[in-house]
C-alpha positions as a printed Julia matrix, in Angstrom:
212×3 Matrix{Float64}:
  34.4    18.6   -16.43
  30.75   19.24  -17.3
  28.55   16.66  -15.54
  24.81   16.66  -16.27
  21.86   14.53  -15.23
  19.34   14.26  -18.04
  15.85   12.82  -18.2
  14.32   10.49  -20.77
  11.04    8.62  -21.14
  10.8     5.06  -22.42
   8.42    2.1   -22.48
   9.05   -0.69  -19.99
   7.49   -4.04  -19.07
   7.11   -5.31  -15.52
   5.0    -7.67  -13.43
   2.45   -7.72  -10.63
   0.89  -10.62   -8.74
  -2.68  -11.75   -8.07
  -4.3   -14.3    -5.8
  -7.57  -16.14   -6.55
  -9.88  -15.25   -9.45
 -12.04  -12.24  -10.2
 -15.51  -13.63  -10.84
 -19.21  -13.01  -10.27
 -18.75  -14.43   -6.76
 -16.04  -11.91   -5.82
 -17.12   -9.53   -3.07
 -13.81   -7.85   -2.19
 -10.93   -6.7    -4.37
  -7.75   -5.89   -2.47
  -5.0    -3.62   -3.81
  -2.06   -4.36   -1.52
   1.33   -2.62   -1.52
   4.14   -4.59    0.12
   6.92   -3.3     2.34
  10.62   -2.9     1.67
  12.46   -6.16    1.07
   9.44   -8.05   -0.26
   8.43   -9.33   -3.66
   4.75   -9.13   -4.56
   4.34  -12.87   -5.18
   5.57  -13.67   -1.67
   3.55  -10.87   -0.07
   0.4   -12.66   -1.22
   0.93  -15.36    1.41
  -0.53  -13.06    4.07
  -3.89  -13.1     2.28
  -4.25  -16.83    1.68
  -6.56  -17.35    4.65
  -9.23  -15.12    3.15
 -12.23  -16.76    1.49
 -11.0   -17.82   -1.95
 -14.23  -17.18   -3.85
 -15.03  -13.84   -2.23
 -11.59  -12.18   -2.24
  -9.37  -11.23   -5.16
  -5.97   -9.77   -4.28
  -3.81   -7.59   -6.53
  -0.23   -7.0    -5.38
   1.87   -4.51   -7.37
   5.61   -5.11   -7.51
   7.98   -2.39   -6.26
  10.36   -1.51   -9.11
  13.79   -1.41   -7.46
  15.06   -4.93   -6.77
  18.19   -5.77   -4.82
  19.93   -8.66   -3.05
  19.39   -9.02    0.7
  22.37  -10.26    2.7
  23.48  -12.76    3.85
  21.43  -15.32    1.87
  21.17  -13.12   -1.23
  17.38  -13.27   -1.33
  15.85  -10.8    -3.77
  13.77   -7.97   -2.32
  12.51   -4.64   -3.6
  11.66   -1.13   -2.49
   9.31    1.55   -3.76
  11.02    4.89   -3.27
  14.1     6.57   -1.86
  14.81   10.23   -1.11
  16.6    10.5    -4.49
  14.41   11.7    -7.39
  11.31   10.93   -5.35
   8.82   12.99   -7.36
   9.68   11.47  -10.74
   9.81    7.95   -9.3
   6.44    8.5    -7.63
   4.88    9.51  -10.94
   6.28    6.38  -12.58
   4.7     4.24   -9.86
   1.36    6.04  -10.22
   1.37    5.33  -13.96
   2.21    1.69  -13.23
  -0.74    1.42  -10.82
  -2.98    2.99  -13.47
  -1.92    0.31  -15.94
  -2.67   -2.47  -13.45
  -6.19   -1.24  -12.74
  -6.85   -0.69  -16.43
  -5.77   -4.28  -17.14
  -7.81   -5.74  -14.28
 -11.1    -4.0   -15.12
 -12.51   -4.14  -11.6
 -16.33   -3.89  -11.49
 -17.64   -0.67   -9.99
 -19.96   -2.41   -7.52
 -17.16   -4.36   -5.81
 -15.88   -3.73   -2.26
 -12.48   -2.14   -2.96
  -9.85   -2.3    -0.21
  -6.47   -0.53   -0.4
  -3.79   -1.76    2.0
  -0.24   -0.56    2.45
   2.27   -2.29    4.66
   5.39   -0.51    5.95
   6.91    1.36    2.98
   3.84    0.42    0.95
   1.75    2.84    3.03
   3.33    5.85    1.33
   2.71    4.74   -2.27
  -0.82    3.54   -1.5
  -1.77    6.87    0.06
  -0.12    8.94   -2.66
  -1.98    6.96   -5.29
  -5.36    7.54   -3.69
  -4.65   11.24   -3.27
  -3.29   11.8    -6.78
  -5.95    9.82   -8.61
  -8.87   10.62   -6.27
  -9.54    6.89   -6.11
 -12.46    5.78   -3.96
 -12.32    2.73   -1.71
 -14.39    1.17    1.03
 -11.38    0.62    3.29
  -7.93    2.19    3.51
  -5.61    0.14    5.7
  -2.33    1.71    6.87
  -0.3    -1.11    8.38
   2.94   -0.28   10.22
   4.03    2.55    7.93
   4.47    6.31    7.72
   2.05    8.83    6.24
   3.75   11.04    3.59
   4.47   14.51    4.97
   3.15   16.36    1.92
  -0.37   14.93    2.11
  -3.1    17.13    3.55
  -6.69   16.58    4.66
  -7.84   18.33    1.46
  -6.29   15.5    -0.57
  -8.83   13.05    0.86
 -11.97   15.21    1.04
 -13.3    13.39   -2.02
 -13.62   10.14   -0.04
 -17.14    9.4     1.19
 -17.48    9.47    4.96
 -18.37    5.77    4.81
 -14.77    4.94    3.84
 -13.13    3.17    6.76
  -9.55    4.13    7.6
  -7.56    1.83    9.85
  -4.11    2.52   11.24
  -2.53   -0.75   12.41
   0.75   -1.1    14.29
   2.56   -3.43   16.68
   3.28   -2.16   20.18
   6.83   -3.56   19.95
   7.55   -2.37   16.39
  11.28   -1.8    16.15
  10.8     0.95   13.53
   7.92    2.79   15.19
   8.72    3.96   18.7
   6.22    5.6    21.06
   6.85    9.11   19.72
   6.56    7.98   16.09
   3.29    6.17   16.81
   1.91    9.28   18.48
   2.93   11.37   15.48
   1.4     8.96   12.95
  -1.8     8.72   14.98
  -2.05   12.51   15.06
  -1.49   12.67   11.3
  -4.17   10.07   10.64
  -6.65   12.05   12.72
  -5.69   15.27   10.91
  -6.26   13.66    7.51
  -9.33   11.54    8.2
 -10.9    12.85   11.4
 -13.09   10.58   13.46
 -13.27    7.83   10.82
  -9.61    6.94   11.46
  -9.56    3.87   13.72
  -6.33    3.02   15.54
  -5.67   -0.71   16.01
  -2.68   -1.78   18.11
  -1.52   -5.37   18.51
   1.1    -7.08   20.64
   3.99   -7.68   18.27
   6.88   -6.32   16.25
   7.18   -5.04   12.67
   5.27   -7.91   11.07
   2.18   -8.35    8.93
  -0.7    -9.22   11.24
  -2.66  -11.89    9.37
  -5.35  -12.17   12.05
  -6.22   -8.48   11.73
  -6.23   -8.74    7.93
  -8.7   -11.61    8.14
 -10.91   -9.52   10.43
 -11.15   -6.67    7.9
 -13.88   -8.45    5.91
């Protein structure tokens, strides 16, 4: 028996979601990566309290969809430990296609936010594409182990980096929080701001609204 795993490349079509309209009145463009178990169109609900005219939100859709028990809701995830490097490159190319299609003006306030599993793909994308942003928001997720401070040296010192987590997060215990905080400081130095809130592993809408 001669079993082989081969690799091919092919063209595919997929979706992403947006909220509000990109116009001359837009001040902030958000690029937001959802967590595991979400769909992008439902993740947008956490940004509906932002000023409609001033904020335009782009939410990419994680590629791997699955049914969530027991109600068989559909969710999705970004990456697993299997074939991570190739899957990461596919996601990076997908993000490229989104930004090419959206044609975001260069003078706009660009905010990148990752929640939970979305933190890893958001950070990898910035590092791989040397993409500048005014704010990088790391909400209740883990920083990829392979990333180094050199990967983010291109960012201007004015870029704000915010690490947000709930003090009762069931996935981030005390030791994990300490480790992630240390990593954030290693990567971004004194511009990394740590923001803790009373709560579990949930999207904190109040803190999101306070970002702008």
